[in-house]
C-alpha positions in Angstrom: 0.0 -0.1 0.0 3.0 2.3 0.9 4.7 1.8 -2.5 1.6 2.4 -4.6 1.1 5.6 -2.8 4.9 6.6 -3.7 4.4 5.7 -7.3 1.1 7.7 -7.6 2.9 10.8 -6.3 5.7 10.5 -8.7 3.5 10.0 -11.6 1.6 13.1 -10.8 4.7 15.1 -10.4 5.9 14.1 -13.8 2.8 15.1 -15.4 3.2 18.5 -13.7 6.5 19.1 -15.3 6.8 22.1 -18.0 5.4 20.8 -21.3 8.3 22.0 -23.0 10.4 19.3 -21.4 8.2 16.7 -23.0 7.8 18.5 -26.3 11.5 18.6 -27.3 14.5 16.8 -26.6 16.2 17.7 -23.3 19.9 18.9 -23.2 22.4 17.3 -20.9 21.9 20.1 -18.5 18.1 19.9 -18.5 18.3 16.1 -18.1 20.7 16.6 -15.1 18.4 19.1 -13.5 15.3 16.9 -14.1 17.1 14.0 -12.4 17.8 16.2 -9.4 14.3 17.4 -9.2 13.0 13.9 -9.2 15.4 12.8 -6.5 14.5 15.8 -4.5 10.8 15.1 -5.0 11.4 11.3 -4.1 13.0 12.6 -0.8 9.9 14.7 -0.1 7.6 11.8 -0.9 9.6 9.5 1.5 9.6 12.1 4.2 5.9 12.4 3.8 5.3 8.7 4.1 7.2 8.5 7.3 5.1 11.4 8.8 2.1 9.5 7.7 3.1 6.2 9.1 3.8 8.0 12.5 0.6 9.6 12.5 -1.5 6.5 11.5 0.3 4.1 13.9 -2.0 2.7 16.6 -0.8 0.5 19.6 -1.5 -3.2 19.3 -4.7 -4.0 21.2 -4.0 -5.6 24.4 -5.1 -9.2 24.3 -8.3 -10.0 26.1 -7.8 -12.2 29.3 -8.7 -15.7 28.7 -12.0 -16.3 30.1 -12.0 -18.0 33.6 -13.4 -21.5 33.2 -16.8 -21.4 34.9 -17.1 -23.5 38.1 -19.0 -26.6 37.5 -22.6 -25.7 38.5 -24.0 -27.2 41.8 -27.6 -28.2 41.5 -29.4 -26.9 44.4 -31.4 -29.3 46.2 -35.2 -28.6 45.2 -37.4 -27.3 48.0 -39.9 -30.4 47.5 -39.2 -33.8 46.2 -41.8 -36.4 45.4 -41.1 -40.1 45.3 -43.2 -43.0 44.9 -43.7 -45.8 47.5 -47.0 -47.3 46.6 -48.3 -43.7 47.0 -46.6 -40.3 46.5 -44.4 -39.3 49.3 -43.6 -35.5 49.6 -40.4 -34.5 51.3 -39.1 -30.8 51.7 -35.5 -29.7 52.2 -36.0 -28.8 55.7 -36.9 -32.1 56.9 -41.0 -32.3 56.5 -42.4 -35.3 54.8 -45.9 -36.6 54.3 -47.4 -39.8 52.7 -50.7 -41.1 52.6 -50.9 -44.9 53.6 -53.7 -47.6 53.7 -54.6 -51.2 52.7 -57.8 -53.1 51.6 -58.0 -56.8 52.6 -61.0 -58.5 51.1 -61.8 -62.1 52.3 -63.8 -65.0 51.0 -63.7 -67.5 53.8 -65.6 -70.3 55.4 -66.0 -73.2 57.8 -67.2 -76.7 57.6 -68.1 -78.0 61.0 -70.4 -80.7 62.5 -74.2 -79.8 62.5 -75.3 -77.7 65.4 -71.7 -75.9 65.8 -72.0 -72.9 63.7 -75.6 -73.0 62.4 -76.3 -69.9 60.3 -73.2 -68.3 61.4 -71.0 -70.7 59.6 -70.6 -71.6 55.9 -69.0 -69.3 53.4 -69.1 -65.7 53.6 -67.1 -62.5 52.3 -66.0 -59.4 54.2 -63.7 -56.5 54.0 -61.3 -57.8 56.8 -59.6 -54.5 57.0 -59.7 -51.0 55.2 -57.0 -48.7 56.7 -56.7 -45.2 55.8 -54.1 -42.8 57.2 -51.1 -40.7 56.7 -47.4 -40.8 58.1 -44.4 -38.7 57.7 -41.5 -36.8 59.4 -41.1 -33.5 61.3 -37.8 -31.6 61.6 -35.9 -32.3 64.6 -36.1 -36.2 64.7 -39.9 -36.5 64.9 -42.2 -38.8 63.0 -45.9 -39.5 63.3 -48.6 -41.7 61.9 -52.2 -41.4 62.0 -54.4 -44.4 60.9 -57.9 -45.9 61.4 -59.9 -48.8 60.1 -63.2 -48.1 58.5 -64.1 -51.7 57.7 -66.3 -52.7 60.7 -69.3 -50.5 60.8 -67.5 -47.5 62.1 -64.0 -46.1 62.5 -61.6 -47.8 64.8 -58.2 -46.1 65.5 -55.2 -48.3 64.9 -51.8 -46.8 64.9 -51.9 -43.1 66.2 -48.5 -42.0 67.6 -45.5 -39.7 67.4 -42.0 -40.9 67.7 -38.9 -38.9 68.6 -35.4 -40.3 67.9 -32.2 -39.3 65.9 -30.2 -42.4 66.6 -30.7 -46.1 67.8 -32.7 -44.9 70.8 -36.4 -43.6 70.2 -39.4 -42.8 72.4 -43.0 -43.2 71.1 -46.2 -41.9 72.8 -49.6 -42.8 71.4 -51.5 -46.0 70.5 -49.2 -48.8 69.2 -48.8 -52.4 69.7 -47.3 -53.3 72.9 -44.2 -55.4 72.5 -45.6 -59.0 72.3 -44.2 -61.9 69.9 -43.0 -62.3 66.3 -46.4 -63.3 64.8 -48.2 -60.3 66.4 -45.5 -57.7 65.7 -45.4 -58.8 62.0 -47.7 -56.6 60.1 -51.0 -58.5 58.9 -50.0 -57.5 55.3 -46.8 -59.9 55.5 -48.2 -62.8 57.7 -47.9 -66.2 56.2 -51.5 -67.1 57.0 -54.7 -65.0 56.6 -55.1 -65.0 60.5 -52.4 -64.8 63.2 -51.7 -67.4 65.7 -54.8 -68.5 67.9 -53.1 -67.2 71.2 -52.8 -63.7 69.9 -56.5 -63.2 69.9 -57.1 -65.5 72.7 -54.9 -63.6 75.1 -56.0 -60.1 74.0 -53.1 -58.8 72.2 -54.2 -55.4 70.8 -53.0 -51.8 70.5 -52.9 -49.7 73.3 -52.4 -46.2 74.4 -49.0 -45.7 76.1 -45.6 -44.4 76.4 -42.5 -46.8 75.0 -38.9 -46.7 74.2 -36.8 -48.7 71.8 -33.2 -49.3 71.2 -32.2 -50.7 67.8 -28.6 -51.8 67.5 -27.1 -53.9 64.7 -28.0 -57.3 66.2 -29.9 -56.2 69.2 -33.5 -54.8 69.6 -34.7 -53.8 73.1 -38.4 -52.6 73.4 -40.4 -51.6 76.4 -43.5 -49.6 77.4 -46.2 -48.7 79.9 -49.8 -48.8 78.5 -53.2 -48.3 79.4 -56.1 -49.8 77.2 -57.1 -49.7 73.7 -58.4 -46.2 72.7 -61.7 -47.5 72.1 -62.1 -48.8 75.6 -60.6 -45.9 77.5 -63.4 -44.4 79.8 -63.5 -42.7 83.1 -63.8 -46.1 84.9 -61.0 -47.8 82.8 -57.8 -47.5 84.8 -56.0 -50.5 83.6 -52.2 -50.5 83.4 -49.7 -52.8 81.7 -46.0 -53.1 81.3 -44.6 -54.9 78.3 -41.0 -55.6 77.0 -39.3 -57.6 74.5 -35.6 -58.5 73.7 -34.7 -59.5 70.2 -31.3 -61.0 69.3 -31.3 -60.9 65.5 -27.7 -61.5 64.1 -27.0 -62.1 60.2 -24.4 -64.8 59.5 -23.5 -64.5 55.8 -27.0 -64.8 54.0 -28.7 -66.4 57.0 -31.0 -64.3 59.3 -31.4 -65.5 62.9 -34.1 -64.4 65.3 -34.1 -65.2 69.0 -36.4 -63.2 71.3 -38.3 -63.3 74.5 -41.3 -61.1 75.7 -42.9 -60.4 79.1 -46.2 -58.8 79.9 -48.0 -57.8 83.2 -51.2 -56.0 83.5 -53.3 -54.8 86.4 -57.0 -54.0 85.6 -57.1 -51.8 88.9 -60.7 -52.9 89.1 -61.8 -55.3 91.8 -64.7 -56.4 89.7 -62.6 -57.0 86.7 -63.4 -59.9 84.4 -61.8 -61.2 81.1 -62.6 -63.9 78.6 -60.1 -65.8 76.5 -61.3 -67.2 73.2 -60.4 -67.7 69.6 -62.0 -67.9 66.2 -61.3 -71.0 64.0 -58.9 -69.3 61.8 -61.5 -67.5 59.7 -62.8 -64.0 60.5 -66.0 -64.5 58.6 -67.6 -66.1 61.5 -68.0 -64.9 65.2 -68.5 -68.3 66.5 -65.5 -69.3 68.9 -65.1 -73.0 69.3 -62.7 -72.7 72.4 -63.8 -70.0 75.1 -63.3 -69.7 78.9 -66.4 -67.5 79.5 -65.9 -64.4 81.6 -63.6 -65.2 84.6 -62.6 -62.8 87.3 -58.9 -61.4 87.3 -56.8 -59.5 89.5 -53.8 -59.4 87.2 -52.4 -61.0 84.2 -48.8 -62.1 83.6 -47.3 -63.5 80.2 -44.0 -64.9 79.0 -43.2 -65.6 75.3 -40.3 -67.2 73.6 -39.7 -66.8 70.0 -37.3 -68.2 67.2 -36.8 -68.0 63.4 -34.3 -68.5 60.7 -34.3 -67.3 57.2 -31.7 -68.8 54.9 -32.2 -67.9 51.1 -35.8 -68.9 50.1 -36.3 -71.0 53.3 -37.7 -69.8 56.6 -38.7 -71.5 59.8 -40.3 -69.9 62.8 -41.9 -70.8 66.0 -43.5 -69.4 69.4 -44.5 -70.5 72.8 -46.5 -68.2 75.1 -47.6 -68.8 78.6 -50.5 -66.6 79.9 -51.1 -66.7 83.7 -54.4 -65.3 85.3 -54.2 -64.3 88.8 -57.6 -64.7 90.5 -59.1 -63.8 94.0 -60.2 -66.6 95.9 -59.3 -69.3 93.1 -56.6 -71.2 91.7 -54.5 -69.3 89.0 -54.8 -70.9 85.6 -51.9 -70.8 83.2 -53.0 -71.0 79.5 -50.6 -71.8 76.6 -50.4 -71.1 72.8 -47.9 -71.6 70.4 -47.0 -72.6 66.8 -44.4 -73.9 64.5 -44.1 -73.1 60.8 -41.9 -73.6 57.9 -42.0 -72.0 54.3 -40.2 -71.7 51.0 -40.4 -69.2 48.3 -40.6 -71.0 45.1 -39.6 -68.2 42.6 -35.8 -68.0 42.0 -34.1 -65.2 43.5 -37.0 -64.3 45.7 -36.9 -64.5 49.6 -39.2 -63.5 52.7 -38.4 -60.2 54.0 -37.2 -59.5 57.6 -36.7 -56.1 59.3 -36.4 -54.9 63.0 -37.4 -58.0 64.7 -40.4 -58.9 62.4 -41.3 -60.5 59.0 -41.4 -57.9 56.3 -42.5 -57.7 52.6 -42.3 -60.5 50.0 -40.7 -58.6 47.2 -40.9 -60.3 43.7 -37.6 -59.8 41.7 -39.5 -60.3 38.5 -42.9 -58.7 39.0 -45.6 -59.2 36.3 -45.0 -55.6 35.2 -41.4 -56.7 34.0 -42.6 -59.8 32.4 -42.2 -62.2 35.3 -44.9 -64.1 37.3 -44.1 -62.3 40.7 -43.1 -64.1 43.8 -44.8 -67.3 45.1 -44.4 -68.7 48.7 -45.8 -71.9 50.2 -46.1 -72.2 54.0 -47.1 -74.9 56.5 -48.1 -74.4 60.1 -49.2 -76.2 63.2 -51.0 -74.1 65.8 -51.9 -75.2 69.3 -54.1 -73.3 71.8 -55.0 -74.7 75.3 -57.4 -72.8 77.6 -57.8 -75.6 80.2 -56.2 -75.3 83.5 -57.0 -74.9 87.3 -60.6 -75.9 86.9 -61.2 -73.6 83.8 -62.3 -75.5 80.8 -62.1 -73.4 77.9 -61.2 -76.0 75.4 -58.1 -77.0 73.2 -57.8 -76.1 69.7 -55.1 -77.8 67.3 -54.8 -76.7 63.8 -52.9 -77.7 60.7 -52.7 -75.1 58.1 -51.2 -74.8 54.5 -51.1 -71.6 52.7 -50.1 -70.3 49.3 -49.1 -66.7 48.9 -48.7 -64.8 45.5 -47.2 -61.4 45.2 -47.5 -60.4 41.5 -46.1 -56.9 42.4 -44.7 -55.3 45.7 -48.0 -54.0 46.7 -50.5 -56.5 45.6 -50.8 -59.9 47.4 -53.1 -62.9 47.1 -53.2 -65.4 50.0 -55.1 -68.7 50.0 -55.3 -71.1 53.3 -56.6 -74.5 54.2 -57.0 -75.5 57.7 -57.9 -78.8 59.5 -59.0 -78.2 63.2 -59.1 -80.6 66.0 -61.2 -79.3 69.0 -61.5 -81.0 72.5 -63.7 -79.7 75.3 -65.4 -77.3 72.9 -67.4 -74.5 74.1 -69.9 -75.2 71.4 -71.3 -78.8 71.2 -72.5 -80.6 68.2 -76.0 -81.4 67.6 -75.5 -84.8 69.2 -73.8 -83.1 72.3 -70.3 -84.0 71.5 -67.5 -81.7 72.5 -64.6 -83.3 70.6 -64.9 -83.1 66.9 -63.1 -81.8 63.9 -63.6 -78.8 61.3 -62.2 -77.7 58.1 -61.6 -74.1 57.2 -60.5 -72.2 54.1 -59.9 -68.7 52.9 -58.9 -66.6 50.1 -57.7 -63.0 50.4 -57.1 -60.2 47.9 -55.0 -57.4 49.4 -53.5 -54.1 48.2 -51.7 -51.6 50.2 -49.8 -48.3 49.7 
């Protein structure tokens, strides 16, 4: 660009020379003068170029600093999270949570007993065994809560209603809960191997009670204890009963084998000199209210109970058993000790599936291949022998021995179908046959469809 500008100036200067110099031949002197003039002109042009360069020169722009790499963004924890555990569970970043919960159990069941035993209250029937609705969740600071009621039986009956505080292995609970009894009773009715629990559970009056309890849960040790009044439905101004219940569970896991060894104790004082109680049990179906074994109402001054439990879960196999002695203290009469217990074995038939266990009780049977993933769900078969003896110290309440076989199918986690058949042998029955016989046998069967969330 610079040389083009010089050439243009020289050409212009040449065209401005006197025309005479172009029109005629130049002498030697003229030629020399012309060369000197051109040289002078070139010098002027070079000087002008130098000044032009100095005037138009610009400092090199400073290089822009390299952008600082942005720090990797940290995703802020959302204020609210919603997950799914059979129903939506809402959690907030500051520690609140809320989840609706419930269960529906629809039973088709029946009993076949000798003529005169059940009458119109026997045979086959259907019922909503349980319809629970409620909520549970957590509160900041280590608190949790549950409120639940059963609406299946002509009204509303409170089940679990409590608040718990605990930030470590030790927790304290106030409200209506299950006192700490045995394995079969502490296992949720959603996960029991038969449709109805062991006969002694209902015979000895195991039920939820209002009270204050504490629990320590270690890796292999569970300690539970509490002081309780009565069930919320039975609390009145004249009901001053008080009980103390405790349970110790040793639950080590040896490789893939879960062991369970436990003992429980119970003491209850009705605080009523006119108190009576009645010990009885249904024949393993809830669709009839006939009790074939029944002590009738007897006076009591206090109750004492002692239970022993054992179980093992090894892969798909499990075995469990309990024994429970229930002593009734009476005024002016001998003190009877009633006995109940059972022994059970079971096997999960579908490969890869096992019966659940958690915190001293059996837990959910979860299919590894549910029908939603192209599998058949989980299938379990169980066999149990159950024994209840309500005869002692002059009280003749009868003996009930039962052999049960059951099949459980869980197509997905939250749906379960249970089928049972039971053979009962009754001695000293409360209800006699049409011919007056108090020792006889009966057959029971049942089918339960269940969903929970």
